[in-house]
A tleap script that builds the chain and sets N, CA, C and O, in Angstrom:
source leaprc.protein.ff14SB
mol = sequence {
  NMET HIE SER GLU LEU THR ILE LEU ILE ILE
  THR ALA ILE GLY ILE ALA CYS LEU HIE THR
  ALA LEU GLY PRO ASP HIE TYR LEU PRO PHE
  ILE ALA LEU SER LYS THR ARG GLY TRP SER
  PHE GLY LYS THR LEU LEU TRP VAL ILE VAL
  CYS GLY CYS GLY HIE VAL TRP SER SER VAL
  LEU LEU GLY LEU GLY GLY ALA ALA LEU GLY
  TRP SER LEU SER LYS LEU SER TRP MET GLU
  ASN ILE ARG GLY GLY ILE ALA GLY TRP ALA
  LEU LEU ILE PHE GLY LEU LEU TYR GLY ILE
  TRP CGLY
}
set mol.1.N position { 0.823 -1.193 0.000 }
set mol.1.CA position { 0.000 0.000 0.000 }
set mol.1.C position { 0.865 1.253 0.000 }
set mol.1.O position { 0.549 2.238 -0.668 }
set mol.2.N position { 1.938 1.207 0.741 }
set mol.2.CA position { 2.796 2.382 0.837 }
set mol.2.C position { 3.428 2.711 -0.513 }
set mol.2.O position { 3.554 3.886 -0.858 }
set mol.3.N position { 3.822 1.712 -1.273 }
set mol.3.CA position { 4.476 1.983 -2.551 }
set mol.3.C position { 3.494 2.566 -3.567 }
set mol.3.O position { 3.879 3.406 -4.381 }
set mol.4.N position { 2.229 2.131 -3.532 }
set mol.4.CA position { 1.240 2.697 -4.450 }
set mol.4.C position { 0.999 4.173 -4.145 }
set mol.4.O position { 0.883 4.992 -5.056 }
set mol.5.N position { 0.927 4.500 -2.871 }
set mol.5.CA position { 0.729 5.889 -2.476 }
set mol.5.C position { 1.927 6.741 -2.886 }
set mol.5.O position { 1.759 7.874 -3.337 }
set mol.6.N position { 3.115 6.211 -2.734 }
set mol.6.CA position { 4.321 6.931 -3.131 }
set mol.6.C position { 4.319 7.187 -4.632 }
set mol.6.O position { 4.631 8.292 -5.075 }
set mol.7.N position { 3.973 6.176 -5.411 }
set mol.7.CA position { 3.908 6.336 -6.867 }
set mol.7.C position { 2.854 7.370 -7.244 }
set mol.7.O position { 3.080 8.195 -8.130 }
set mol.8.N position { 1.706 7.328 -6.574 }
set mol.8.CA position { 0.637 8.288 -6.853 }
set mol.8.C position { 1.081 9.715 -6.547 }
set mol.8.O position { 0.824 10.626 -7.334 }
set mol.9.N position { 1.734 9.911 -5.429 }
set mol.9.CA position { 2.190 11.249 -5.041 }
set mol.9.C position { 3.258 11.761 -6.003 }
set mol.9.O position { 3.212 12.919 -6.419 }
set mol.10.N position { 4.213 10.914 -6.356 }
set mol.10.CA position { 5.269 11.323 -7.292 }
set mol.10.C position { 4.677 11.654 -8.657 }
set mol.10.O position { 5.081 12.628 -9.293 }
set mol.11.N position { 3.723 10.848 -9.106 }
set mol.11.CA position { 3.069 11.114 -10.390 }
set mol.11.C position { 2.296 12.423 -10.351 }
set mol.11.O position { 2.361 13.208 -11.297 }
set mol.12.N position { 1.567 12.667 -9.268 }
set mol.12.CA position { 0.800 13.911 -9.143 }
set mol.12.C position { 1.723 15.126 -9.146 }
set mol.12.O position { 1.417 16.133 -9.785 }
set mol.13.N position { 2.837 15.043 -8.447 }
set mol.13.CA position { 3.792 16.155 -8.421 }
set mol.13.C position { 4.392 16.373 -9.804 }
set mol.13.O position { 4.552 17.513 -10.240 }
set mol.14.N position { 4.724 15.290 -10.493 }
set mol.14.CA position { 5.274 15.402 -11.846 }
set mol.14.C position { 4.296 16.033 -12.815 }
set mol.14.O position { 4.670 16.899 -13.607 }
set mol.15.N position { 3.043 15.603 -12.757 }
set mol.15.CA position { 2.020 16.173 -13.639 }
set mol.15.C position { 1.787 17.643 -13.297 }
set mol.15.O position { 1.608 18.465 -14.195 }
set mol.16.N position { 1.786 17.977 -12.019 }
set mol.16.CA position { 1.592 19.373 -11.613 }
set mol.16.C position { 2.723 20.258 -12.132 }
set mol.16.O position { 2.474 21.360 -12.621 }
set mol.17.N position { 3.955 19.784 -12.029 }
set mol.17.CA position { 5.098 20.564 -12.527 }
set mol.17.C position { 5.034 20.726 -14.042 }
set mol.17.O position { 5.287 21.812 -14.563 }
set mol.18.N position { 4.697 19.653 -14.747 }
set mol.18.CA position { 4.572 19.713 -16.203 }
set mol.18.C position { 3.428 20.639 -16.608 }
set mol.18.O position { 3.558 21.419 -17.552 }
set mol.19.N position { 2.320 20.553 -15.899 }
set mol.19.CA position { 1.152 21.404 -16.155 }
set mol.19.C position { 1.523 22.881 -16.015 }
set mol.19.O position { 1.118 23.709 -16.831 }
set mol.20.N position { 2.279 23.198 -14.996 }
set mol.20.CA position { 2.682 24.582 -14.759 }
set mol.20.C position { 3.716 25.042 -15.781 }
set mol.20.O position { 3.624 26.153 -16.303 }
set mol.21.N position { 4.696 24.196 -16.067 }
set mol.21.CA position { 5.769 24.580 -16.986 }
set mol.21.C position { 5.260 24.784 -18.409 }
set mol.21.O position { 5.768 25.645 -19.127 }
set mol.22.N position { 4.269 24.008 -18.821 }
set mol.22.CA position { 3.758 24.113 -20.189 }
set mol.22.C position { 2.696 25.193 -20.352 }
set mol.22.O position { 2.265 25.469 -21.471 }
set mol.23.N position { 2.276 25.800 -19.263 }
set mol.23.CA position { 1.256 26.848 -19.339 }
set mol.23.C position { 1.800 28.170 -18.848 }
set mol.23.O position { 1.760 28.440 -17.647 }
set mol.24.N position { 2.312 29.013 -19.753 }
set mol.24.CA position { 2.868 30.297 -19.306 }
set mol.24.C position { 1.840 31.176 -18.601 }
set mol.24.O position { 2.207 32.071 -17.840 }
set mol.25.N position { 0.559 30.929 -18.849 }
set mol.25.CA position { -0.465 31.710 -18.152 }
set mol.25.C position { -0.513 31.369 -16.673 }
set mol.25.O position { -1.217 32.028 -15.908 }
set mol.26.N position { 0.227 30.347 -16.261 }
set mol.26.CA position { 0.271 29.970 -14.854 }
set mol.26.C position { 1.374 30.707 -14.096 }
set mol.26.O position { 1.286 30.856 -12.877 }
set mol.27.N position { 2.407 31.167 -14.794 }
set mol.27.CA position { 3.500 31.810 -14.066 }
set mol.27.C position { 3.816 33.230 -14.541 }
set mol.27.O position { 4.355 34.017 -13.763 }
set mol.28.N position { 3.504 33.577 -15.771 }
set mol.28.CA position { 3.822 34.928 -16.243 }
set mol.28.C position { 3.090 36.033 -15.486 }
set mol.28.O position { 3.690 37.081 -15.244 }
set mol.29.N position { 1.826 35.855 -15.101 }
set mol.29.CA position { 1.187 36.926 -14.314 }
set mol.29.C position { 1.909 37.212 -13.000 }
set mol.29.O position { 1.986 38.361 -12.565 }
set mol.30.N position { 2.430 36.174 -12.377 }
set mol.30.CA position { 3.140 36.378 -11.109 }
set mol.30.C position { 4.480 37.072 -11.333 }
set mol.30.O position { 4.902 37.897 -10.522 }
set mol.31.N position { 5.139 36.737 -12.427 }
set mol.31.CA position { 6.396 37.413 -12.750 }
set mol.31.C position { 6.128 38.888 -13.038 }
set mol.31.O position { 6.852 39.762 -12.561 }
set mol.32.N position { 5.080 39.160 -13.826 }
set mol.32.CA position { 4.750 40.549 -14.167 }
set mol.32.C position { 4.357 41.350 -12.922 }
set mol.32.O position { 4.819 42.475 -12.735 }
set mol.33.N position { 3.506 40.771 -12.075 }
set mol.33.CA position { 3.106 41.468 -10.851 }
set mol.33.C position { 4.297 41.710 -9.933 }
set mol.33.O position { 4.430 42.780 -9.339 }
set mol.34.N position { 5.149 40.721 -9.826 }
set mol.34.CA position { 6.317 40.840 -8.957 }
set mol.34.C position { 7.238 41.967 -9.422 }
set mol.34.O position { 7.757 42.728 -8.606 }
set mol.35.N position { 7.436 42.067 -10.730 }
set mol.35.CA position { 8.336 43.099 -11.262 }
set mol.35.C position { 7.711 44.494 -11.175 }
set mol.35.O position { 8.373 45.450 -10.772 }
set mol.36.N position { 6.434 44.604 -11.556 }
set mol.36.CA position { 5.821 45.941 -11.589 }
set mol.36.C position { 5.531 46.491 -10.200 }
set mol.36.O position { 5.595 47.703 -9.991 }
set mol.37.N position { 5.218 45.631 -9.262 }
set mol.37.CA position { 4.889 46.102 -7.915 }
set mol.37.C position { 6.070 46.036 -6.953 }
set mol.37.O position { 5.958 46.430 -5.792 }
set mol.38.N position { 7.192 45.540 -7.437 }
set mol.38.CA position { 8.382 45.489 -6.610 }
set mol.38.C position { 8.285 44.521 -5.440 }
set mol.38.O position { 8.822 44.780 -4.362 }
set mol.39.N position { 7.602 43.414 -5.657 }
set mol.39.CA position { 7.438 42.427 -4.587 }
set mol.39.C position { 8.753 41.718 -4.306 }
set mol.39.O position { 9.577 41.523 -5.199 }
set mol.40.N position { 8.927 41.342 -3.066 }
set mol.40.CA position { 10.077 40.516 -2.709 }
set mol.40.C position { 9.801 39.080 -3.152 }
set mol.40.O position { 8.678 38.724 -3.508 }
set mol.41.N position { 10.847 38.277 -3.121 }
set mol.41.CA position { 10.682 36.873 -3.500 }
set mol.41.C position { 9.702 36.176 -2.562 }
set mol.41.O position { 8.901 35.349 -2.998 }
set mol.42.N position { 9.766 36.507 -1.283 }
set mol.42.CA position { 8.871 35.894 -0.297 }
set mol.42.C position { 7.408 36.224 -0.552 }
set mol.42.O position { 6.542 35.353 -0.471 }
set mol.43.N position { 7.136 37.501 -0.862 }
set mol.43.CA position { 5.752 37.899 -1.132 }
set mol.43.C position { 5.247 37.243 -2.416 }
set mol.43.O position { 4.103 36.793 -2.479 }
set mol.44.N position { 6.095 37.190 -3.428 }
set mol.44.CA position { 5.708 36.529 -4.680 }
set mol.44.C position { 5.425 35.056 -4.434 }
set mol.44.O position { 4.437 34.517 -4.932 }
set mol.45.N position { 6.279 34.418 -3.677 }
set mol.45.CA position { 6.091 32.999 -3.371 }
set mol.45.C position { 4.806 32.774 -2.584 }
set mol.45.O position { 4.094 31.799 -2.824 }
set mol.46.N position { 4.508 33.665 -1.653 }
set mol.46.CA position { 3.268 33.553 -0.883 }
set mol.46.C position { 2.050 33.604 -1.802 }
set mol.46.O position { 1.141 32.784 -1.679 }
set mol.47.N position { 2.034 34.578 -2.730 }
set mol.47.CA position { 0.895 34.702 -3.640 }
set mol.47.C position { 0.808 33.530 -4.614 }
set mol.47.O position { -0.288 33.108 -4.982 }
set mol.48.N position { 1.942 33.014 -5.026 }
set mol.48.CA position { 1.944 31.830 -5.898 }
set mol.48.C position { 1.328 30.648 -5.165 }
set mol.48.O position { 0.544 29.897 -5.745 }
set mol.49.N position { 1.674 30.477 -3.903 }
set mol.49.CA position { 1.127 29.366 -3.112 }
set mol.49.C position { -0.369 29.552 -2.887 }
set mol.49.O position { -1.138 28.603 -3.039 }
set mol.50.N position { -0.790 30.762 -2.527 }
set mol.50.CA position { -2.218 31.025 -2.292 }
set mol.50.C position { -3.026 30.774 -3.564 }
set mol.50.O position { -4.047 30.088 -3.531 }
set mol.51.N position { -2.567 31.328 -4.676 }
set mol.51.CA position { -3.301 31.152 -5.933 }
set mol.51.C position { -3.223 29.712 -6.429 }
set mol.51.O position { -4.183 29.207 -7.011 }
set mol.52.N position { -2.104 29.052 -6.208 }
set mol.52.CA position { -1.987 27.643 -6.586 }
set mol.52.C position { -2.954 26.774 -5.809 }
set mol.52.O position { -3.581 25.877 -6.372 }
set mol.53.N position { -3.077 27.035 -4.513 }
set mol.53.CA position { -4.048 26.277 -3.705 }
set mol.53.C position { -5.475 26.558 -4.164 }
set mol.53.O position { -6.300 25.647 -4.219 }
set mol.54.N position { -5.766 27.806 -4.492 }
set mol.54.CA position { -7.090 28.136 -5.020 }
set mol.54.C position { -7.364 27.424 -6.333 }
set mol.54.O position { -8.476 26.951 -6.568 }
set mol.55.N position { -6.353 27.348 -7.189 }
set mol.55.CA position { -6.471 26.660 -8.478 }
set mol.55.C position { -6.757 25.175 -8.267 }
set mol.55.O position { -7.636 24.607 -8.915 }
set mol.56.N position { -6.019 24.561 -7.370 }
set mol.56.CA position { -6.200 23.129 -7.105 }
set mol.56.C position { -7.562 22.862 -6.487 }
set mol.56.O position { -8.271 21.955 -6.924 }
set mol.57.N position { -7.938 23.641 -5.475 }
set mol.57.CA position { -9.213 23.386 -4.794 }
set mol.57.C position { -10.413 23.680 -5.679 }
set mol.57.O position { -11.440 23.011 -5.564 }
set mol.58.N position { -10.303 24.671 -6.561 }
set mol.58.CA position { -11.423 24.903 -7.481 }
set mol.58.C position { -11.550 23.741 -8.457 }
set mol.58.O position { -12.664 23.368 -8.825 }
set mol.59.N position { -10.430 23.165 -8.880 }
set mol.59.CA position { -10.483 21.988 -9.752 }
set mol.59.C position { -11.075 20.791 -9.022 }
set mol.59.O position { -11.850 20.026 -9.596 }
set mol.60.N position { -10.710 20.634 -7.759 }
set mol.60.CA position { -11.263 19.531 -6.964 }
set mol.60.C position { -12.772 19.704 -6.803 }
set mol.60.O position { -13.528 18.743 -6.948 }
set mol.61.N position { -13.207 20.921 -6.504 }
set mol.61.CA position { -14.643 21.172 -6.344 }
set mol.61.C position { -15.408 20.950 -7.643 }
set mol.61.O position { -16.511 20.403 -7.627 }
set mol.62.N position { -14.836 21.367 -8.765 }
set mol.62.CA position { -15.482 21.107 -10.056 }
set mol.62.C position { -15.567 19.608 -10.331 }
set mol.62.O position { -16.582 19.125 -10.832 }
set mol.63.N position { -14.511 18.877 -10.007 }
set mol.63.CA position { -14.529 17.428 -10.185 }
set mol.63.C position { -15.561 16.754 -9.311 }
set mol.63.O position { -16.270 15.854 -9.761 }
set mol.64.N position { -15.651 17.183 -8.061 }
set mol.64.CA position { -16.665 16.617 -7.166 }
set mol.64.C position { -18.072 16.955 -7.640 }
set mol.64.O position { -18.980 16.130 -7.541 }
set mol.65.N position { -18.253 18.169 -8.154 }
set mol.65.CA position { -19.555 18.547 -8.703 }
set mol.65.C position { -19.924 17.695 -9.907 }
set mol.65.O position { -21.073 17.275 -10.047 }
set mol.66.N position { -18.959 17.440 -10.772 }
set mol.66.CA position { -19.206 16.573 -11.924 }
set mol.66.C position { -19.523 15.153 -11.508 }
set mol.66.O position { -20.402 14.514 -12.086 }
set mol.67.N position { -18.809 14.652 -10.503 }
set mol.67.CA position { -19.085 13.303 -10.005 }
set mol.67.C position { -20.469 13.231 -9.377 }
set mol.67.O position { -21.187 12.250 -9.571 }
set mol.68.N position { -20.849 14.258 -8.627 }
set mol.68.CA position { -22.183 14.284 -8.018 }
set mol.68.C position { -23.268 14.349 -9.087 }
set mol.68.O position { -24.308 13.704 -8.959 }
set mol.69.N position { -23.029 15.123 -10.135 }
set mol.69.CA position { -23.995 15.202 -11.228 }
set mol.69.C position { -24.129 13.852 -11.923 }
set mol.69.O position { -25.240 13.415 -12.224 }
set mol.70.N position { -23.015 13.200 -12.175 }
set mol.70.CA position { -23.059 11.874 -12.788 }
set mol.70.C position { -23.767 10.867 -11.912 }
set mol.70.O position { -24.526 10.033 -12.405 }
set mol.71.N position { -23.523 10.938 -10.607 }
set mol.71.CA position { -24.179 10.014 -9.679 }
set mol.71.C position { -25.681 10.255 -9.663 }
set mol.71.O position { -26.462 9.304 -9.642 }
set mol.72.N position { -26.093 11.526 -9.673 }
set mol.72.CA position { -27.527 11.812 -9.646 }
set mol.72.C position { -28.195 11.422 -10.959 }
set mol.72.O position { -29.349 10.993 -10.962 }
set mol.73.N position { -27.487 11.565 -12.067 }
set mol.73.CA position { -28.064 11.172 -13.354 }
set mol.73.C position { -28.131 9.657 -13.512 }
set mol.73.O position { -28.932 9.151 -14.298 }
set mol.74.N position { -27.301 8.932 -12.776 }
set mol.74.CA position { -27.349 7.472 -12.870 }
set mol.74.C position { -28.651 6.925 -12.301 }
set mol.74.O position { -29.035 5.793 -12.595 }
set mol.75.N position { -29.328 7.725 -11.491 }
set mol.75.CA position { -30.615 7.298 -10.943 }
set mol.75.C position { -31.715 7.350 -12.000 }
set mol.75.O position { -32.819 6.858 -11.765 }
set mol.76.N position { -31.429 7.934 -13.151 }
set mol.76.CA position { -32.405 8.005 -14.233 }
set mol.76.C position { -32.242 6.843 -15.214 }
set mol.76.O position { -32.682 6.935 -16.360 }
set mol.77.N position { -31.618 5.760 -14.774 }
set mol.77.CA position { -31.375 4.634 -15.676 }
set mol.77.C position { -32.664 3.976 -16.140 }
set mol.77.O position { -32.675 3.323 -17.184 }
set mol.78.N position { -33.752 4.130 -15.390 }
set mol.78.CA position { -35.024 3.563 -15.822 }
set mol.78.C position { -35.472 4.182 -17.136 }
set mol.78.O position { -36.178 3.548 -17.920 }
set mol.79.N position { -35.057 5.431 -17.378 }
set mol.79.CA position { -35.450 6.096 -18.617 }
set mol.79.C position { -34.748 5.480 -19.826 }
set mol.79.O position { -35.271 5.530 -20.939 }
set mol.80.N position { -33.570 4.901 -19.613 }
set mol.80.CA position { -32.846 4.242 -20.697 }
set mol.80.C position { -33.673 3.119 -21.308 }
set mol.80.O position { -33.601 2.876 -22.512 }
set mol.81.N position { -34.449 2.441 -20.489 }
set mol.81.CA position { -35.230 1.304 -20.966 }
set mol.81.C position { -36.412 1.725 -21.826 }
set mol.81.O position { -36.858 0.964 -22.685 }
set mol.82.N position { -36.923 2.932 -21.603 }
set mol.82.CA position { -38.131 3.330 -22.324 }
set mol.82.C position { -37.900 4.430 -23.352 }
set mol.82.O position { -38.801 4.739 -24.131 }
set mol.83.N position { -36.704 5.028 -23.369 }
set mol.83.CA position { -36.504 6.171 -24.264 }
set mol.83.C position { -36.576 5.782 -25.727 }
set mol.83.O position { -37.023 6.582 -26.549 }
set mol.84.N position { -36.149 4.578 -26.078 }
set mol.84.CA position { -36.237 4.138 -27.467 }
set mol.84.C position { -37.681 4.033 -27.923 }
set mol.84.O position { -38.022 4.445 -29.032 }
set mol.85.N position { -38.524 3.482 -27.070 }
set mol.85.CA position { -39.944 3.375 -27.391 }
set mol.85.C position { -40.604 4.733 -27.507 }
set mol.85.O position { -41.411 4.970 -28.406 }
set mol.86.N position { -40.254 5.625 -26.587 }
set mol.86.CA position { -40.822 6.978 -26.619 }
set mol.86.C position { -40.404 7.692 -27.902 }
set mol.86.O position { -41.228 8.332 -28.555 }
set mol.87.N position { -39.131 7.583 -28.262 }
set mol.87.CA position { -38.649 8.246 -29.479 }
set mol.87.C position { -39.333 7.668 -30.714 }
set mol.87.O position { -39.718 8.414 -31.615 }
set mol.88.N position { -39.486 6.352 -30.762 }
set mol.88.CA position { -40.146 5.720 -31.905 }
set mol.88.C position { -41.589 6.164 -32.061 }
set mol.88.O position { -42.021 6.530 -33.154 }
set mol.89.N position { -42.330 6.132 -30.966 }
set mol.89.CA position { -43.731 6.562 -31.011 }
set mol.89.C position { -43.845 8.043 -31.352 }
set mol.89.O position { -44.735 8.436 -32.106 }
set mol.90.N position { -42.957 8.869 -30.806 }
set mol.90.CA position { -42.999 10.304 -31.100 }
set mol.90.C position { -42.749 10.562 -32.585 }
set mol.90.O position { -43.427 11.391 -33.192 }
set mol.91.N position { -41.782 9.857 -33.173 }
set mol.91.CA position { -41.513 10.027 -34.599 }
set mol.91.C position { -42.677 9.540 -35.450 }
set mol.91.O position { -43.024 10.172 -36.447 }
set mol.92.N position { -43.279 8.425 -35.065 }
set mol.92.CA position { -44.422 7.898 -35.810 }
set mol.92.C position { -45.599 8.875 -35.765 }
set mol.92.O position { -46.211 9.167 -36.792 }
set mol.93.N position { -45.905 9.371 -34.578 }
set mol.93.CA position { -47.019 10.319 -34.433 }
set mol.93.C position { -46.728 11.609 -35.194 }
set mol.93.O position { -47.607 12.151 -35.864 }
set mol.94.N position { -45.491 12.100 -35.090 }
set mol.94.CA position { -45.120 13.308 -35.829 }
set mol.94.C position { -45.261 13.087 -37.328 }
set mol.94.O position { -45.777 13.951 -38.038 }
set mol.95.N position { -44.809 11.942 -37.811 }
set mol.95.CA position { -44.920 11.631 -39.240 }
set mol.95.C position { -46.362 11.548 -39.701 }
set mol.95.O position { -46.713 12.059 -40.764 }
set mol.96.N position { -47.201 10.902 -38.896 }
set mol.96.CA position { -48.621 10.805 -39.249 }
set mol.96.C position { -49.283 12.184 -39.264 }
set mol.96.O position { -50.012 12.518 -40.197 }
set mol.97.N position { -49.026 12.976 -38.232 }
set mol.97.CA position { -49.608 14.320 -38.181 }
set mol.97.C position { -49.093 15.199 -39.320 }
set mol.97.O position { -49.849 15.981 -39.897 }
set mol.98.N position { -47.832 15.073 -39.633 }
set mol.98.CA position { -47.260 15.853 -40.730 }
set mol.98.C position { -47.851 15.414 -42.063 }
set mol.98.O position { -48.102 16.238 -42.943 }
set mol.99.N position { -48.074 14.093 -42.208 }
set mol.99.CA position { -48.697 13.577 -43.429 }
set mol.99.C position { -50.133 14.047 -43.579 }
set mol.99.O position { -50.570 14.378 -44.681 }
set mol.100.N position { -50.859 14.078 -42.487 }
set mol.100.CA position { -52.254 14.538 -42.524 }
set mol.100.C position { -52.309 16.043 -42.788 }
set mol.100.O position { -53.124 16.510 -43.584 }
set mol.101.N position { -51.448 16.789 -42.123 }
set mol.101.CA position { -51.450 18.246 -42.244 }
set mol.101.C position { -50.946 18.685 -43.619 }
set mol.101.O position { -51.468 19.639 -44.195 }
set mol.102.N position { -49.921 17.984 -44.153 }
set mol.102.CA position { -49.263 18.380 -45.399 }
set mol.102.C position { -49.978 17.886 -46.567 }
set mol.102.O position { -49.556 18.131 -47.697 }
savepdb mol mol.pdb
quit
Protein backbone atom coordinates (compact mmCIF):
# COMPACT_ATOMS: atom_id res chain seq x y z
CA UNK A 1 0.00 0.00 0.00
CA UNK A 2 2.80 2.38 0.84
CA UNK A 3 4.48 1.98 -2.55
CA UNK A 4 1.24 2.70 -4.45
CA UNK A 5 0.73 5.89 -2.48
CA UNK A 6 4.32 6.93 -3.13
CA UNK A 7 3.91 6.34 -6.87
CA UNK A 8 0.64 8.29 -6.85
CA UNK A 9 2.19 11.25 -5.04
CA UNK A 10 5.27 11.32 -7.29
CA UNK A 11 3.07 11.11 -10.39
CA UNK A 12 0.80 13.91 -9.14
CA UNK A 13 3.79 16.15 -8.42
CA UNK A 14 5.27 15.40 -11.85
CA UNK A 15 2.02 16.17 -13.64
CA UNK A 16 1.59 19.37 -11.61
CA UNK A 17 5.10 20.56 -12.53
CA UNK A 18 4.57 19.71 -16.20
CA UNK A 19 1.15 21.40 -16.16
CA UNK A 20 2.68 24.58 -14.76
CA UNK A 21 5.77 24.58 -16.99
CA UNK A 22 3.76 24.11 -20.19
CA UNK A 23 1.26 26.85 -19.34
CA UNK A 24 2.87 30.30 -19.31
CA UNK A 25 -0.47 31.71 -18.15
CA UNK A 26 0.27 29.97 -14.85
CA UNK A 27 3.50 31.81 -14.07
CA UNK A 28 3.82 34.93 -16.24
CA UNK A 29 1.19 36.93 -14.31
CA UNK A 30 3.14 36.38 -11.11
CA UNK A 31 6.40 37.41 -12.75
CA UNK A 32 4.75 40.55 -14.17
CA UNK A 33 3.11 41.47 -10.85
CA UNK A 34 6.32 40.84 -8.96
CA UNK A 35 8.34 43.10 -11.26
CA UNK A 36 5.82 45.94 -11.59
CA UNK A 37 4.89 46.10 -7.92
CA UNK A 38 8.38 45.49 -6.61
CA UNK A 39 7.44 42.43 -4.59
CA UNK A 40 10.08 40.52 -2.71
CA UNK A 41 10.68 36.87 -3.50
CA UNK A 42 8.87 35.89 -0.30
CA UNK A 43 5.75 37.90 -1.13
CA UNK A 44 5.71 36.53 -4.68
CA UNK A 45 6.09 33.00 -3.37
CA UNK A 46 3.27 33.55 -0.88
CA UNK A 47 0.90 34.70 -3.64
CA UNK A 48 1.94 31.83 -5.90
CA UNK A 49 1.13 29.37 -3.11
CA UNK A 50 -2.22 31.02 -2.29
CA UNK A 51 -3.30 31.15 -5.93
CA UNK A 52 -1.99 27.64 -6.59
CA UNK A 53 -4.05 26.28 -3.70
CA UNK A 54 -7.09 28.14 -5.02
CA UNK A 55 -6.47 26.66 -8.48
CA UNK A 56 -6.20 23.13 -7.10
CA UNK A 57 -9.21 23.39 -4.79
CA UNK A 58 -11.42 24.90 -7.48
CA UNK A 59 -10.48 21.99 -9.75
CA UNK A 60 -11.26 19.53 -6.96
CA UNK A 61 -14.64 21.17 -6.34
CA UNK A 62 -15.48 21.11 -10.06
CA UNK A 63 -14.53 17.43 -10.18
CA UNK A 64 -16.66 16.62 -7.17
CA UNK A 65 -19.55 18.55 -8.70
CA UNK A 66 -19.21 16.57 -11.92
CA UNK A 67 -19.09 13.30 -10.00
CA UNK A 68 -22.18 14.28 -8.02
CA UNK A 69 -24.00 15.20 -11.23
CA UNK A 70 -23.06 11.87 -12.79
CA UNK A 71 -24.18 10.01 -9.68
CA UNK A 72 -27.53 11.81 -9.65
CA UNK A 73 -28.06 11.17 -13.35
CA UNK A 74 -27.35 7.47 -12.87
CA UNK A 75 -30.61 7.30 -10.94
CA UNK A 76 -32.41 8.01 -14.23
CA UNK A 77 -31.38 4.63 -15.68
CA UNK A 78 -35.02 3.56 -15.82
CA UNK A 79 -35.45 6.10 -18.62
CA UNK A 80 -32.85 4.24 -20.70
CA UNK A 81 -35.23 1.30 -20.97
CA UNK A 82 -38.13 3.33 -22.32
CA UNK A 83 -36.50 6.17 -24.26
CA UNK A 84 -36.24 4.14 -27.47
CA UNK A 85 -39.94 3.38 -27.39
CA UNK A 86 -40.82 6.98 -26.62
CA UNK A 87 -38.65 8.25 -29.48
CA UNK A 88 -40.15 5.72 -31.91
CA UNK A 89 -43.73 6.56 -31.01
CA UNK A 90 -43.00 10.30 -31.10
CA UNK A 91 -41.51 10.03 -34.60
CA UNK A 92 -44.42 7.90 -35.81
CA UNK A 93 -47.02 10.32 -34.43
CA UNK A 94 -45.12 13.31 -35.83
CA UNK A 95 -44.92 11.63 -39.24
CA UNK A 96 -48.62 10.81 -39.25
CA UNK A 97 -49.61 14.32 -38.18
CA UNK A 98 -47.26 15.85 -40.73
CA UNK A 99 -48.70 13.58 -43.43
CA UNK A 100 -52.25 14.54 -42.52
CA UNK A 101 -51.45 18.25 -42.24
CA UNK A 102 -49.26 18.38 -45.40
